[in-house]
N, C-alpha and C positions, 0 to 999 in steps of 0.2 A: 273447866272450859269458860271462855269469855264469851259470850254470845252476843252479837250486834244485832239490834233491831232497827231497820230502815223501812220508811212508807213514802212512797211517792205520792204526788199532788191530788191525784183523783182520789186516793184512799186514804187521805191523811186523817178524816175525821174518825176513822178506825183505829187509830194509833193506841189510844187507851185500852180499848178491849182486848186488842192484841199483845200489848204488853203485859195485861193483867194475867192473862192464860197463859203466857210465855213464863212470867215469873212464878205463878203458882206452881207450875208443873216442875220447873228447872231448878228453882232454888234449894228445893229440898232434897234435891240429888247433889247439890255442892256447886253448881254452876252459877255463873254470875251474869246480868244482862245489862248492858249499856245502850240507852235508847237514843238515837240518833235523830230522830224524826224521821218526816215531820211530825209536828205534835198537833196541828189543825189545820184545816183548810185555809186558813187565812193567815198563815206564819209568813213572815218578811221574806225568809229563805224558801223558794219553792223548787222542789225536786222532779224532774221529771224521771221516767223509768229509765232512760238513758244515764241521766246522774247518778241514781240508784247503782248501777253497774259500775261506773267510776268509782264512787265512794266505797262501795263494798270492796272493790279490787284493791284500792288504798289500805284500806283497814286490813284485809287479809294478808296482803305481799307485806306489809310492815309490822305484822304480830300484834298490831293493836286488838285484833279478835281473832279467834279460832273460828269462829262459824258465823255465817250471817243469814239471818231471816229477813227476807223482802218480798216483794210482790206488786201486784197493780192489779187491774180490774179483772183479767184473766189469768194473770201472772206469766203470760207467755213472753211479753216484752221486757218484763224484768229478768226473765231467764236468759232472753238472747242477749240483753246487755251485759249480764254478769259474765256469761261465757265468751264474752269477745276479749277478755283480759288473762294473761297468763296468772297461774297460782290460785285459779277460781275453779272450781267443778260445780256447778250450780243446778239441781236438778227441779223439775216442776211437780210439786206435791200438792193434791188435791184431798188426799184423804188419809187414814192411819196405814193402810197397805202400800201406799205409795212412799210413805214417810220410814216405815221398815225396810222396804227392799231397796231404797234408795241408800239407807245407811248402811246396808250390809253389802249389797250388790257392787253399788257404784262408789260408794266410801268417799263422798263429797265434802265439801266445806260451807255449803250455800243450798238454802232452798228459796223458790219464787213461788209463792201461794196466789191463787186468785181470792181477791178479798171482795169483789163485787158478784162475779159469777159463781151462782149456787150458794151465795152467802145470805141464808135467810135465817128463818125460825130453828135455833140450835146451832147457830154459827158458832158461838162461843165454846160449844162443847166439842165440835170437830176440831178447834183449834187445840183444845186441851188434847184430845185422843192423839191428834197429830203430833204434839210436841212429846207426849209420853213415848210414843213408838220411835221418835226421831233421836231421842236422847237417852232413853230409859233402858235399853238393851245392847248397848255397845255399838261398833262400827266396824265395817272391812271384815266380818266373819263369814261371808256368804250365804246365799240362799237360791233355792234349797238345799239340804244338806247332801245330796247326791251330786250338786254342782259346785258345791265349797271351792274346790282346787281349780277347776278351770275359770270360773267367775273370778276369783282372786287373781288368775294369772292376766286374764283380760283387763283387769283395773291397772295392772303394772305396765301392759303393752299401751293402753291408753295414756298413762302418765308420760311414757316415752315418747310417743307419738306428740303429743301437747307440747312437751318440752322443746321439741323440735320445730314446730311450726308457728309457735306462738312468739311476737317479739318480747325483750324485757321490757318491765312496766314503765319504768320511767322514760325508755327511748319513745314508747308509743303516747305517753300521756303529753310529752313535750311537745308533740307534733299535730296534737288536735287543737280544736280551739280552747284557747287558755279561758277565757271567760267562762266557757261549759265546764271546765274543770273546776274552776274557782266557784262558780255557783253549786258544786257539788260538795265543797266544804264550808259551806257559809252559814251552815245551821247554828242556832242560837246555843247549843251546848258543845258544838264540835271539839273547840280549843280545849277545854278542860277534860273531855273524855279522851280524846286521841293523844294528845302529847304526855298524859299520864301512863298511857300504855303502848306507846309505839316503841319497837324496840328497832328500826331501822334508821340510822342517823341520814343517809342520803335520801330517803322519802319524807322524812322529817324536814330536813333542810327544802325540800322542793315545796311542801307544802307551806312553809313560813312563809316562802319567796311569793307564794299567791297570796297569802293572808296580808 
């Protein structure tokens, strides 16, 4: 699995801590991590949590990433932004139980985490434990055992509803402020990471037109 990490501007200084915890946990499992930044608070390319949603949607819908880790101060804004787009099912995850139940009950492809609220002494340990529960025990198997069948059925129903209520990604992206979208793909290492992994020619062509 290719996992993308995205940090918005208010918590950009924590990028290195989050990246280290993520790689420590998931690389031994055979997953890879692409760090899309922000890398530091003073990066030239500044990402708002709304732009994290735009970037995350581009990565997931194009196949450039299989899963996105993002967040903001509380994680709420990043979650809302991510869930504004098709092809994205983002959960709000604060602790290992959130991570495990989201992976098995909701079976999504992104999480938004609080990187300021509650992030104090031992914050890096909580990150490691969250990533262990998120990626170390499979996905979509339901929880608890007696609820496996209805939970899996509910997830299928949710996918069907979202497929009918959300607009195609490129259709929506082309109708919002193009400078906002352009800023979402302006990271220092975006081009080298994205185009090496993108599997959707139409999305790649659209991104190239922005750059």
